[in-house]
MINU-407768 format. One record per residue (C-alpha): residue in one letter; x, y, z. Coordinates in steps of 0.5 Angstrom, whole numbers, plus 500, padded with zeros to 3 digits. Each point is the difference from the previous one (the first is absolute). Example, Ala and Ser with C-alpha at 12.3 -4.5 7.8 and 13.67 -1.06 7.14 Angstrom:
2
a525491516;s502507498;
END
This chain:
516
m500500500;e506505502;a503499493;a494501496;l499506504;d507503499;n499498492;y493504500;i503506504;r506500495;a496500494;k495506503;q507504501;e502499493;y493501497;i500507504;a507501497;i498500493;d493504502;s496494498;m494501506;q495495498;s505495500;s502502507;i493500502;n500493497;m506498505;s496504506;m494495499;s505494500;i503502506;s494502504;s497493498;l506496502;l500504507;a493499501;s500493500;q505500506;d498500507;q506503502;n500506496;l494504503;n498506496;t506500496;h497500494;k495506501;k506504498;y500497493;d492500500;d501508501;e504500494;v495497496;l494504502;a504506499;y502498493;v493498498;q497507502;t505503494;s500495495;k496500494;d501493498;i493497502;k502493499;f506500504;n496504506;a495494500;r506495501;c502505506;y493500503;s500492499;h507500504;l497504505;a494496501;m504494501;v505502505;n494503504;f496494500;e507496502;n500505506;e492499501;e498507498;i494497497;s496507499;t507503497;a501494495;i493501497;k501507500;y506499495;y497494496;k494505499;k505505497;a503495496;l494497497;a497507498;i507501496;h499493497;k492502498;k503507497;v505496495;k495494499;d504495502;k495495502;l505494502;e503505506;e493502501;t498493502;n506498504;i500507504;s492499501;n501492502;n506503505;i495505503;a494495501;v505495504;l502506505;y492501501;s498493501;e506497504;n503506504;l494505501;d494495500;m496504495;p498494495;d495505496;s506505498;a504494498;l494497496;y499507496;y507499497;l500493499;n493500496;k503506496;n506496498;l496494497;p498503493;e507501499;l503494502;k495496496;n501504494;r508498501;n498493501;e505499505;p498494505;l505501505;a498508501;l493497500;y501495505;y504505505;n494505499;y495495502;s504497506;n500507503;q492501498;a499493504;a504503506;a496506500;y494497500;f502495506;r502507504;k493502498;g497493503;q497498493;y503493501;q496497494;k502505495;s507500502;i500492499;d497501493;i505505498;l506496502;n497494496;y499504494;a507502501;e503493501;k497498493;l504505496;p506497496;v506503505;d506496502;p499497507;i507502502;m497507499;k494499504;i504498507;n502507501;f492502502;l499493504;n492501498;s499493503;d502503507;l494505498;m496495498;t501497507;a498506503;n493501496;y498493501;e502500508;a496507500;l494496497;h501494505;d501495494;y506497504;k500494495;n502505494;a504504505;y504494502;k501498492;y503507499;l504500506;s504494498;l501503493;t503506504;k504496504;k503496494;i502507496;t503503506;d504494502;s498500507;i503507501;n497501507;i499492502;t497501507;q495506499;q497496493;n500493504;i496504506;a495503494;l499494497;n498496506;e495505502;i497500493;q500492500;t497500507;k494504498;y499496493;e500494504;t496503505;t495502495;e500493497;k498496506;d495505502;l502500507;e498493501;n502500508;t501505505;v506497503;l503501493;k498507499;n503502507;n506496499;l501504493;k499507504;v505498505;q505499494;a498506497;i501504507;l507496500;i502502493;y498508501;s504500506;f506497497;v499505494;a499506505;l506497504;l504500493;i498507498;i502503507;a507496499;v501503493;f498507502;v504500506;g506497496;f498505495;l501506505;i507497502;v502500493;k498507499;n503502506;a507497499;r500503493;k498507503;r506499505;e504498494;k498506496;i501505505;s507497501;e502501493;q497507500;d505501506;k506497496;l498505494;i500506505;e506498503;q503499493;q498507498;k503503506;f506497499;d500502492;k498507502;a506500505;l505498495;k498505495;d500505505;y507498502;e502500492;l498507499;s503502506;s507497498;i499503493;d499507504;i506499504;m504498495;l498506495;e501505506;g507496502;q503501492;e497507500;k504502506;e506496498;r500503493;q499507503;r506499505;i504498494;a498506496;n501505506;d507497501;l502501493;h497507499;d502503507;n507497501;l503497493;g497505496;s502506505;m507497500;l500500492;a498507500;t505503505;l505496496;k498503493;l500507503;n507499503;f503498494;e497506496;n503505505;l507496499;r500501493;l498507500;r506502505;k505497495;d502506495;e504496496;l498493498;r503497494;n496497495;e500493502;e499501507;n494504498;k497494496;l501496506;y496505505;d495500495;r499492499;t500500508;d495505500;e496496496;l501493504;i497504506;e494503497;e498493497;a501497507;y496505503;q494499495;k500493500;v500500508;r494505499;r496495495;i501494505;a498504506;h493502496;a499493497;k501497507;n495505503;a495498495;g498495505;v497493499;f498501493;a507502498;s502493497;e493497499;g495505498;l492501502;i497494496;p505494502;a499503508;i493499499;t501493496;k504498506;l495502505;a494497496;e504493500;k501501508;i493501501;s497495496;i498493503;p499494496;g493497500;k498506504;l502507497;s502502493;l503507499;q502501493;v504507498;i498502493;p505506497;f499504494;g504506497;f506500506;k506501495;d504505504;r501501507;l496505504;d502505505;n503496506;t495504505;i494498496;e502493499;i500499508;s494504501;i496495495;f503494503;r498502507;v493501497;v500493497;q503497506;e494503504;l495498496;a502493499;t501499507;n492502501;i499494495;i503495504;k497503507;h493502498;s498497493;h500493501;a501500492;t503494496;e502504494;a503507500;t503504494;i505506500;h499504493;l506505499;t500505494;h504505498;h498505494;d502506498;d501505507;n495495504;i500494504;n494496501;i500494505;i494496501;i499495506;e495495500;d498493504;n494495500;g499501507;v494502505;g500507498;f497505505;d495506501;q504506498;k494504504;t503497506;l507503500;s502505505;g507503502;a502494503;d498495495;g504495502;m503499493;g504506500;l497502494;t499508502;s508500501;i501497493;r495505497;k504506504;k507497497;v497500493;t497507501;q507502502;l503498493;g494503496;g497494499;t492497500;f498494504;t494497499;i496494503;d495495497;a498495505;t494496501;p498495506;g501493497;k503502493;g507502502;t504507500;t503504494;i505506502;i502505494;i506505501;d502505495;l506504501;p504505496;v507499499;
END
């Protein structure tokens, strides 16, 4: 299951990368169905169902929208949200009627009928949809589809208490030319047993119960034997017409014992169910506690890594600043003094031979060259952490350190950065990106994030987006807990603009424009 889930998520990411949203939503439905089928994944599928529903509200592909509604109905059915499931099935049915897709219309109507009959105990509503489907099924001449329709009708009439009509419909369905293996899915013999038992026809009830027993291969031997004994006892009692009072009393005693045994068995099963349920609940709580501890550990580790990065950068900048100051203040001043003294010495010599004069000129040139080299080194060293790397490599390394395989993928996409920027601007941009990346780790709960950096003409555009939980911008205050106010101030000081696009449950996008 984990391998399939990873493949679906990877495929979804690739479809998003190529801007194929419909294929991405297809993957969301596959992921949702997979998660919804696992008991331990409580409500984890709802994130993907929300994506599907949001896409439907803007999509113009109505056939694909119908498929999305059918998926949402199925997932809600698995979660026992029957009314919601019917609502989505009806949305899908309306679309199929609009496009005149009779095949899908009959399939969806059949699903709605089953939910009304089996889950909401509303057989009249179920019969409405089943009878509405009959003409189309007969026109297509599909015996198996007709068999399913009649079987569902029989179940609805049983729930209405019309047992003979249910039997008549089942007998008609059995005459259809359908493969016996396909009939097993409905177990109509079991419904026959219930109908005949309700009509007190214990002979036929016994007959169909025996047939059910053969078909199901004694799935629940104990319960079936008890039911079989009850029906057989009633039949034999009716045949003998209560020949003597003693036998009648004995049969009553046996019935009481059987019912007592059944009651004790039900109690034992119920107690066992409660024990198992409680054990599973404790197991889930334990797993959740482990997950919380792991998340705390991951957060602490990430905070440590970010802190280490800050300390390293600060240390490198201080060391380079110290070297630059030493070069500029000590060796630079010494060379300047040497040059001045040398020029004074040459001015004091009144009579210089031509060769000596050339020697003085050459020495002066060497001193000047050494002085200029010291100045260049001092300025280069004073450029800070980006002197040898630059903005893009530094942000790329930051993203590599922050990314956690399987949990958070942070991608850097640069464009147009052919030349280096001023060191002060590069450091300011790096600090802003670093703080926003820290927010993604601490607050967003995202699995994917992207940093777009574009340098065009005299403008730098930065877009940082994630697929996390988002937030309500109206709730932001001066102490927003994410440092967005201070980041906005930094951007404003640089003459730029800072825009936030965030919605709860739909991720966050931050856009920064800076002049250079």
